[in-house]
Structure formats: structure tokens, C-alpha cells
N, C-alpha and C positions, 0 to 999 in steps of 0.2 A: 621779712613776717615770719620766718622760721623762729627768731628768738620769741615771740608772742605764745607758741606752742611750747616751747621750752621753759617759759617763765613759772607756769602754775607747778610742774613737777618738782623744778628746783626750789621753789618757795617752800612748797610743804616738807622738804627735806631739812630746812632751817629749823634750828632749835626754837622753842614756843617762846622764848623771852625775846628773841631776835623779832619774831613775827609781831608780838605786841608792844614792842617798841614804839612803832610809827605811832600808833594811837596815844602812848604818853606823850611822845614829842608834840603832835598835834594839839591837843588837849593844853599842854603846857605852853606853847606859841600863842595859843588863842587867849591865855590867861593874861600873857605879858602884853596885848595889845591895850594901850591906854583908854581907848573909846570904849571898851569892855568892862573897864572897872566900875564896880558897883552894881554890874546888872548880872549877876550869877544869883546863886541859891542864897535866899535870907531867911534865916531862923532866929525868932526870938524877938527882933526889932532892936538890934543893937545899932547905934548911930554910926553913919557911913565912917571911914577914916582913909585918908590917902594913902595910895599904895607906897611902901617902903622896902627895905632890907626885910623886915619883919614878913611882910606880905609875900615876898620873894620865897621865903622859907615855908609860907604857909603854901604857896601854889606848887611848889617841888615836892612838898609831903604828899600831897594830894594827888599831882601827875605823874611823876616818875615811878613810882613804885609800881604802877600797873604795867609794866614791863614783865613782871614776875607774877600776874594775878593767876595764871594757870599751875605754875609751879611751885608757889609758896603763897596758897589764896587766904590761908588765914594770918599770915605775917602781914601780906600787902594790905589786908582790911585793916587791921591795926594801925599801920601808919597812915594809911589814908583818912581813917576816922581820927587820928590825932591831927591832922594837917586841917579837917573839917572843923574841929572843936576850935584850932588856933584862928582858923577864917572868922569863924561866926563871932566869937567872943571879942575878937579885934575889930569887927566891923568891916572888913574888905569885901566880903560877898562876891568872891572871884567865880569865874566861870568854870574855874578848877573844882568846884563843888559837886560838879556834875559826876566827878570820880566816885564819890561815895556809892552811888547805885550801881556803877559799873564794878566796881570791887566788891559790892554785896551779890550782886548777881554772879560773879566769879566765884566768890566762895561758896554760894550754895550748890554751883554745879560741880565744883573740883575740889572741895574740900571733903577728905577722905573720914577723917578721924576728929572726935571732940564736937561734933556738929552741936549737940544739944548744949554743951558747955559755951558755943560761941553764941548761940541764940540768947542764953542766959545774961551772959557778960554784956553783950551788944545792947540788950534791953535795959539793963541796969545803968549802962553809960548814956544811954538816950535820956533816962530820967533824971540822971546827974545834970546832963547839958540843959535838959528843959529847966530844971529847978534853978540853975546858975543864970541862964540869960533872963530868966524872969525876975532875978533880983537885981542884974545888973542894967537891965535895961527896961522898956517899957513892957516887954513880955507880950505873950499871944493869949487869945482865950483858948480854954482846955481842949475845945473842938479843933482848934488848928495843930495842936499838937498830936492829938489822936489822929487826925487824918494824915499827917507827915510821918506817923509812926506806922499807920496802916499802908501807906505806899512802899516804905523799906520793907516792911514785912512780906507785901506781895512781890516785891523785888527778889528777896531770898526765897519765896515760895516758888517762882518761875524759875529760878536755878536749880531749886531742889526737883522741880520737875524734869527738867532737863536731863539732871544725872539720874533719876530714876528711868527717864526714857532710853538714853544710852545703856544702862544696866541690862535692862529688858532686852534691847537689841542684841545686847553682847551675848546673853544667857540663850536666845534664841539661836544665835549662829552657833553657839559651842553645842547644843543640842542637836542642831543639823549636821554638823561636824561630825559628832560623835554616832549618830545613826548612819550616816554614809559611812563611815570606818567599821560600824558593825555590819552592816549590808554587804560591804566588801570582805570582809574577812569571813563572813557566813557562806558567799560566792565561792570565794576561795577553798573553803573547807569542803564545800558539795563537790567542787572540782576533783578534788584530791581525793575525797572518797570513790567517787565513780570510777576514777583511774586506777587507783591504787587497789582498792577492793576488787574490782574485777578482774586484773591481772594477777593479784597475790592469790585469789580463790583459785584460778586455773591451774596456777604453777603448784600450789598445794595438792591439789586433787592428782595432779601429772606426777608430782613426785611420790604420793602414796601409791598409786598403781604401778609406779616403776618397781618397788619392791617385790611384788610378785611376778615380774618378768624376767627375772634373773637367769631361767632356763631357756628363755627364748630371746635369743641375743639380737634379732631382727627388730622384734617390737620392741624391746627395751631402748634399741638406739633410736627407734622413732619416736618413743614417749620422751627420752631426754632432749631429743631434738625440738620437740614441740615445748618443753620447758623452756629451753633456750630462746626459740622464737619468741613466747611468751614475755620472757625478760626483755627482750629487745624492744618489743611493742611498748612494753610498759615505760621504758626509757624515752622511746619515741613520742608516746603520748605526754610524758612530764614535759619534753622539751615542747611540743606545742602548748602547753598549758602555760609555760613559762613564758613563751613567745607573745601570746594571748595577753597576759598581764604586761608584757612591756609594750606600751602604745607605739614606740619607735620602730618596733621590727614587725614585719610582714612576711607571713609565711604561707604557703598554698595549704589549703584544707581539702580533704578527698572529698568525691561527690556523695551524696546520701546512700544511693545504692551500694556502693563500693564500701562506704563504712560498715553498712548492716551487714554485709556479706562478710566482710573481716570478723565481726563479734561472732556471728553464726559459725563461721568456721572454726574460729579459735575453741568454742565451746564444744564444737563436735569433736576437736582433737582432743579434749579432755576428756572425753568418754560419754558426754550427753548426747542422746539420741534427739536431733532437732528437725523438725519439719518446718521449712521456711518459706512461706508463701507470699507474694508482694504482687499488688494489683494496682494497676494505674501506672503511669509515667511520672517519675519524681521531677519536679521543676529544676531548672539550673541552678536557683538559690532561692531559698526562702527563708535564709537565716536562722533565726531563734527556732522556727518550727523544726527546721530538719536537725538542728542540736536537739533539741528535747526529745524527739522521736528518737534519735540514737541513744540517748541516755535511758530511755524507758525499756528499751531493749536490751540494753547493755545490764542494765541494773535486774531486771527480772530474769534474764539468762544467769547471771552470776547467783543470785539467791535461789535457782532451781538447781544450778549444779551442787552448790553449797549444803540445801537443805534436801534435796531430791536427788540426788546423784544416781543417774541410770535410769530414772524414769522419762518416759516419753513426753517430749514437750513440743508445743506447736506455736510458730510465731506467725502472725498474718500482719501484714502492712498494707493499708490501702490507701493509696493517695487520690486525693480531690484536688480541683482546683482552690477550694475553699478552706479544706482541711486535711490533716493527715490521722487517720485512726491506726492504732495500734493494740492487738490483742495478743498477750502471751499466756499461755494456759500448759498446767504440768498435770499429768494424770494422778500423781501420787503426791500429798501434801507433806510426806516425810513424817519425823516425829512430830508428836503432839506439841512439844515444847518449842519447835522450831519449823514453823513454816516456811514455805519458798519465800514469801513475801518479806521475811526478815523482821520487819516491824520498826527498824531503827531509824537513824539518819537517812537512808537511801529512800525508802519510801515516802517520807516526810519531805525529803529533798525533792523528788518527782513531783508531788503533789502541788509543793509551792512553783515549780516551774511550769507545770500546767496550767495551773491556775492564774499565776501572772500573765499568760497569754489568753486568757479567758476561755480557756478549755475545761474539760471533766476527766477525772482522774477517779478510779476505783480499784481496789485490790482486796482479796479475801478468798476464802474457801468456797467451792463451788459445790452443786448437787451432787456430782458424781466422786466426791472426796478429793478432789484435786485442788489446785489453786490458780486464779486467774487475775491477770493485771490487765485492766483495759483502759487507755488513755485516747480523749479526742482533742485534737490540738489545732485550734485554727492556724491557717497560713499565715494571717496577719494579725499581729498583736494588737490590742485595743490602743487609743492614745494613751502615752505615759506607760505601757506594758515594757518589760523586758524581762528576758531570760537570765 
């Protein structure tokens, strides 16, 4: 039974003309059955005629082109229509006449260009055929011709509806794919900002401080060592980020308390006085909540170092079973045109991260002239949420 499971994928890999060929051959075979002669489509009342070589040509013209109905819909419709006209004017009335609505449906569904021209030419051909059979045969009442035309028009309309449905679905998938790519690019840009800005800011501040320590070799050496350590951490964090983007690579992630202490110590070495308080016991792993809390502390401290260098900064992190609360305050907001909050991609990204998890985020000047960043991060994201 293994071949039954393998058959559908193999069949779909075949060219469409090969997949449509069986339909053409089955209809051709049915048209050649003697007992079925004269029981096909009858249009205009032309007298029956015995099946002969010309009838074989009419059957072949109507049936065999169906193999290309999806690849060359306009050409197939023209050939099938010619075979149908030959069939009806000669009086064969073959089962092959069923090929006309099939070809019309396929043209409505698959023809990409000159669709209006096809409708106009087809309508004109129908009128010419109706007038011709009305003269050479007993003819039909006008209502019969109109009903036949309406049936053909409905068949074309169904094909056009199928085409529009496929186009709508393709556009929806394109938009979903584009939105997914945009969201992924935004996430990567946000991660890069968090990693690069934090470390580069610390390195710049430490390097600037080193200029004034040339007379104190011991402090200068300690400062340059801190710059080196910061650069190494930046490389390590970049590697971690690249590993996260690689789904086939698993890398150990430091615990939440260890990660927060590392950020605080790095900012302290850069010359920023930081008071760090942590309440409660961090859970073993809370996934996105721990990462977002880490990013909030990292971004807030980076902005404090950048815009209020040397101002006392307080970091309070409170762990609860249901949420993590982060509060980062700086005593001085720095220059009026550059508050410690930054106001750029960093805070916008933090707000998005926290709100995706269903939390609250606020950043702005406080009453004492300093700057405060506050975040409440639920330990469990809402259904469908992701950081």
C-alpha cells in the first residue's frame, strides 16, 4: 500500500498537460462508442448523420485539445469550438460536445490575457452558429438559443469566479508572508539595537573616561580592561543572537538573576552609580517574561549612562509568581534635549515587547526632575502573544 501514499505527490509533480490528458482520452473513448452516437449535445435541430471519418475529426477536435486546457486555454477553446460547430452542423451530436463547457470553464479560470476579447469573439461566434443552423435545419425557438447562451455564460462565470478566488487567496498569502517578514526584520532590528547600543554606549563612555586617567596608570589599566571586557560581551551577545536566529542551534542561556547582575555590573564599571535591589526569587524559567525584564533593565541603564552619566540610578526588580515588575529611576534627566529615556527605537521596542505579553509600560520625567522607566510584565503571555 506504500505506492498509494506515494502516488498523489508523484501525480502533482507531472506537467498539467499530462494530468489533463486522461480526461481528454476518456471523453474521446466515450464519443467512439457506437451506442452513444446521436445522444450527445444537439443544437439547432440538424438531422442525425451516421458516424464517419468527418465525425471522427469532429470528436478529435473537441476532445483531444482538452489535454492543454490549463496551459493554452484560449487555443483549446478555439479548437473545441471549431469541433463543436463541425459536430452540430454535420448532425453527429456526439458525446464529445460535453468538451465545450469544460473548455469554456477552463478558459474562464486560467486565461490571463484578452479575456474581454474572448467573450466578444465567443458571443459573435455563437450568434453566427445560431443563424447558420436556423437556416440549414428546422431551427429552435429564440428562447432555446438564449437559454443555451446563458448556460455557456454561466460556465464562463464560474471559471472567472474560480480565478478570482485563487487570486484573492494568493494575495492573502503574499500579504501574510510580507507581514511575517516585516515582523521578523523588526524583531531582529530590535534585538540588534538592544545588544549593540548597550555595549557600544558603555565602551564609548569608558573610553572617554580613559582620556583623563593617563596620570593614574592603575585606574587607566582597569578602565581599558573594562572596555575590553565590554567588547567581548558584545561579541558573545551577538553570537547568542545569531544562535537564536538559527533554529538548528541550541545554546545555554544564563539565568535571569545572573543576566541582570551582569548588566548592572557592566554599567557600574562604566562609571554609573547603580543601586540594584531584587525582591522575590526568580523562577527557573519564564521564557519571554525574563527576556523582556532583562531588556527593560538593559535599555534603561544604557540610556541613563548615555544621557545622565554619573547620576545616581536605582534599579528595583520584583519577582512574583504571576508577574515581574521593573522600575529604573535616575535622579537627573540630563540635558533637556536628551532625556535618559532616549525616545527612539529603544523605548518603542520595549513598549511593544511588554504590551505583546499583556503588560504595562511607562517612561518619562518624574516629579523630582529625574527619569523613570516602569514595566509590569506578566509571567505568562496571553494566547497568541510572543516577545
